[in-house]
C-alpha positions, 0 to 999 in steps of 0.5 A: 497511461503510466501509473504510479503505484505506492502501498503504505504496508502499515496502514494496508495491514490494518486496513485488511485486518478490518476487512477480514481479508488480504489482498495479493500483490500480484492480483493488485498489479494485474488489476492496475493494468487491467485497462487497456493503454495502462502501464505501470511506471513505478510500483512501490511498496513501504513497510517497517521491520523489526529487524533486517530479516523481518518479512524477507521472503515477503519482501523478496517476493515483492521486488520479484513481481517489480514493486520497489520496496522501501523499509526502515527499522520499527522504533522500539519503545518500553523499557522491559527486554521481555516486553518489547513493543514497536511503533511505526517505522513512519515511511511517510517521507520516504513515499512523498519523495519517491512520489515527487520523483516519479511524478513528471512520468506518470499520469495518474497515481494509485495510493494505497494509504491511510496516513493523514500526513500525506494530504499536502502531498496529494495536494501538490501532485494534483496541482501537477496534473496527476490524477490521485485515487486513494485506496482504503476501506471507510474508517481508516482513511481521514476525511482530509486525505479522501477530499484531497484525491480525485477518488476514493476506492473502498477495497472492500468492493474490490474483494473479487479482483484482489483476495489472495487466491490462497483464501479462496481455495477449499482446504486440502483435508477437513476434520469432521 
């Protein structure tokens, strides 16, 4: 079975903040292929950037793990140069194009997002025969997206499988 994996970095950042822990992209890939016969045909990670060097080590690590990383500049707003504020990069179109492009060679899609704008994409991919699972956490995914998918998985239930290993280690030094 061929699995396509799409991670909306912006959406997942806020979901993980709500959960109080961060998932490890490597452990996500391991979890996805833990079932015998499952192969990852495509793995995408989408993220907005403040500047071209933003998150460079993280993006390089994702690429070395096998993710195709798609980026877009964050839109800046505000008039005071000392008070720069950023809005979303909005990578929903890129997500839709990539997933439509790999749909013909995929059996299942794991979508880690909470974007209401992806509801129609999910409906179309399901109509093409893909099994769709949306991952997020309660309160961070609109009902429309959740209902369009075959299955919803709350990331809170996957903490033991996905949490970053560094977060599980005891500190080397502690203050007394």
